N, C-alpha and C positions, 0 to 999 in steps of 0.2 A: 852269730846266732843261727843264721840260715844253714851254715855248713854243719853245725852241731845237730840241728833238727833233722837234716837229711841223713847224717850218720846214724842218728837214733832210729829212724824209720827202717833203714836197712838192717841195723843191728837187731831190732825187734823182730823183723821178719826172719832173720837168720836164726834167732833163738827159737822162734815159733816153729819153723820148718825143720829144725834139726831133730825133733822127736817123732817117734812112730805115730803117736796121736797128735796130729798137727792142729793146734787151736787157732782161734781168731781167723776164721775163713774169710771174713770181710776184708781184712788187711791183705791177705794173699791175693784175692781177686782184684783189689785196687791196683796192686803191683803188676800182675800178669796182664791185665786188660787195659793198662794205661797206654797212652800214645807214645810214651818214652820207652827206650830200650830197657828191658828187665835186667837189673843188676846181676852180674854173674854169680855173686855171692848167694843169691836166692836159689839158683840151681845147685851150686856147689854144696849148700848146706843140707840138702835133702838126702837122707839115707833111710832106707826101710829094710828091716830084716828080711833076707832072702830075695830081695828085689834087684840085687846087683848094684854096682857103684859107678857105672859109666857116667851118670849125670853129674857126679861130683868132680869130674875131670874137665868140665867145660871151661874154656877160657872166656874172657869178657867179649872177645871178638866173635866166638862161637855163639855166645848168648845173644849177641846183637843180631846175628844171622837168623837164629831161631825165632826171635821176636818178629822179624820181618817176614816170616813165613805166613803170617796172618795179615790180611788186609785190615784197614781200620774198620770197615763195614763188618767184617767177620768178628773182629774183637767185640764190637758193640753188640752183635747178634748173640755171641756166646755169653756175654755178660748179662743180657736180658734173660737168657735161659737160666743162668744161675740165680738171678733175682727172683724168677718165678719159683724155682725150687726152694729157695730160702724163705720166701713168703709162705710156701706150703709147709715146709719143715725147717724151722729156724735152727739148724745145727751149728755148732761152733767148732767141731772137730772133724778132721779128715783121718783116714778115708771114710767114704760113705758106706752105710749099711745096704746090702742088697735088698732087704725088705723095704727100706725107705724109697729106693729107686723104683721098685715094683709098684708100690702104692702111689708114687708120683705119676707113673704111667696111667694108672687107674683114674687119678684125679684129672689129668689132662684130657683123657678120653671122655669123662663125664662132663667136662667143660666144652665139649663139641669141637675140640681141635682135630684137625685132619691127621691121619696116620703118618703122613710124611713130615708134618710139623712136629708131631710127638717124637719121631725118630731124630729129628734135628736137635731138639732140646736134650735128649738123652746123650747124643753124640757130644754136645757141648760140655755136659758134665764129665764125660769120659776124657775129654781133651785135657782138662786140668789135672786129673788123676794120672794119666799117662805121662804128662809133662814132668811130673815129679816121681815117676816110676813107682806109683802106689797102686794097690790092688784096684781094679777098675770093674765095679759092678755092672757097667753097661755091657760087658762081655760075658756076663753070667748066662748060663743056659736058659734059666727061667725068664730073664729080661728079654732075651732074643725071642723066646716063644711068645711073650706078651706083646712085643712089637709086631710080631707076625700076626697075632690074633687081632690087633688093632686094624691092620690092613684087611683082614678077611671080614671083620664085622662092618667096617666102613665101606667095603666094596671098592671096585676099581673104576666105577663110572663117575666121570666128572660132571656133575649136574649143573655147573655154572654155564650160563648161556652167553653168547657173544653179544656185545653192544654194537649192533650194526649201524650203518650210516642213518637209516631211518629211525631207529630206536634212539640214537644219540640226539637227533633233532627233537624227538618227543621229550626226552629227559631235560634238555635245555629249555624247551618251552614250558615245562612244568616248574622250573625254578622260580619264576615270578609268582607262582601260587603257593609254593611250599617254603620259601625263604623270606623272612620278614625284612631283613636289612638289604637295601639296594646294593651296598658295597659287597656284601657276601654273594649276591646274585652274580655280580661281575666276576668275582673271584672263582666261583664254582663253574661258571660258563667257560672260562678259559682253561680251567683245570681239566674239565671233562674233554674238551676239544683237544687239548695237548696230549693227554694220555692216549687218546684214540689215534691221532695222526702221527705221533712219535713213537708208537709201540712202547710206551712207558709203563713200568710197574708203578703202582700207586705209591709204594714205599720209597721210590727213588725221588719223589717230589714232595712228599709230606711225611713228617716224622711219626714213628710209632711210639716213641718215648721222649721224655724231656731231654735226655742226654744225647739223643741222636740227631738233633736239628742241624748239626754241622755236617752230617753225612748226606743230606739231601741236596738237590740242586740249589745253588746260591744265587742271589741277585747278580753278583759279579760274573756268573757263568753264562750270562745272556747278553747277546749283542745283536742289534738290528743292522740291516744293510738297506741303504736307500739309493735310488737313482734320481737325483734332484730331490724333489719333495715326495716322490712316490716310494712307499714302503715295499721293498721287494722280497725280503726274506729275514729269517732270524736264525742265529747260530746258538745252540745250547751245548755246553760241555758237561758231560757226566764224569765226575771224578770218582764216584763210588757206585758200583752196580754189581749184580750177581754175575758170576762167571768171569769176573775181571782178571786179566792176565798181566802180571808184572806191574800192577798199579798203573797201567796205561789208561789215560782218559779216552772217552769215546765222544766224538763230535757229531751232533745231529744238526742238519741244516734243513729247515722247513721253508719252502717257498710260498708266497702269498697265493691264496685261492681265488679263482674267478668269482666264486660265490661268497660275498663278504659276510653273509649271515653265519657261515659255517667255517670261515677262515681262522685257523688257530693263530696265525701271525698277527692279524688285525686285532683279534681278541686279547692276545698277550700284550700288545702295545697299548690298547685301551686300559687294560688292568693296571699296568705300570704307570700310565699317565694319571690314573685316578688315585692310586695308592702312594706313589712318589717315594718309596723307600729305596735307598741306594746301597744297602748292605744287609747281611743276614740272609736267612732262607728266602728263596724266590717267593714262596707263598706264605704271606703273613696276613693276619687280621689287621684292620685299620689302626688298631692300637699298638701293633708291633709284635704281638705274640705269634709264634709259629702255628701254622695250620696243622692239625693233627689228623692222623689216619682215621681215628674213630669219628671225628667230626665229618669227614668226607663220606665215610661209610654210612653214617646216619642220614646225611642229606641225600645220598644216592638212594637209600631205602625209601625215603619219603617221596622223592621224585618219581621213582618207579611205581610206587603205589598210586600216586596221582595220575600217572600216565596209563593206568590200567594194566600194568605188568605185574607178574609175580615177583615181589621184591627179594624173595629168598633165592631166586635164580640168577640175580644180577649183583655181582660183587665187584670190588675194586679191580680184580684181575679180568673182569669181563671186557674192559676196554682193550686189553692186550689180546684177548681171545678174538675180539671183534676185528682188531687190526690184521691179525693173521688170516682170518676168514675173508675179510674184504680184499686184501692183497691177493689171495689165491683166486678169488672170483674175477679179479682184473687180469689174471694171467701172469702174475709175477712168478719168477722161477723160485724153486726152493732155496737155492743158494742166496738169492737176493733177500728173501724173507728172513733167512737165518742172520744175514748181515744187519738188516734193519732192526731186528728184534734182539740182537746180540746173544743169539743162541749158539752154544758150542756143539750142539748135537741136533739130531732131528726130533727133539722132544716137542717142538712146536706143532708137529703133525697131529698130536692128540688134541690140540686146541681148535683145529679147523672144523667148522660146522657148515656143511653145505646142504641145504634143504633139497629134498627129492622133487623132481618135476611133477607137476599136476597133470596126470594123463587122463 
């Protein structure tokens, strides 16, 4: 029965994709963005008038290699982009209309998404269309001009401020006043400290959607080191992160701090001792549900407000901006900061905020 069902899924997709107007977009996305290799028949079935037929000649081995070109994190991000588009415009046929993509850009801009985020969503739409050698509206002149317009209207100044060491202390102190549940205070305390000390992107430790909880740091990715009964350090393995090369994990080792009130290692040990979960995402609520990006953002906003800060200037990425700024103030070299923050370029330079001297 299972073999017959599997055959039917592939056969349906083959039939769906073999026509110029490809219907059942949801089924296509489920196949393309699944964790399993995309069947070669999916690629071989696609032919569009005037688009060439090279895609039809792919072998199963080639299809497997093509699937591996995207990391699991990228597949999840691309799928989220398509879900956003389909929620805005529930189309069932491919290719997409240029006007729909243009209006989607307008919708995203009105939703206050950054210009770079909008460009990423449009690129995700284009990926699927290019994959099947279909006309790609993301390459249309008007679409490119709209994306350019988003960048000009949004400006190039990054208004997010760094969460410095002093501001981190204020935010943590505010949690006892802004968070009702003690368990959640413990959770947010370590999450804030860990993002700052480990140069973490918030999306690397808490999920942005229900389907991405397996892509964040898991409980099994964390190990403590002791000397006798003394807690010395913690090792955290990142298996999914931006700019990842060849799916190689990145190992972060944090040593215990002299100041126990700000030590991320002690805070993480306290959190795990209190929550006691042994599997699933590292950050979970006491009931076992994964902590979400939106929850942390909401709590950060509340803590910043209580601390007398402008909450609109402190976002999840402010921890990472603060890490780069603080490391620079301590005299860390650019190469070391790039390694610590897992930057492949000198992009981190635009994050560094050094205040002027008071003369």
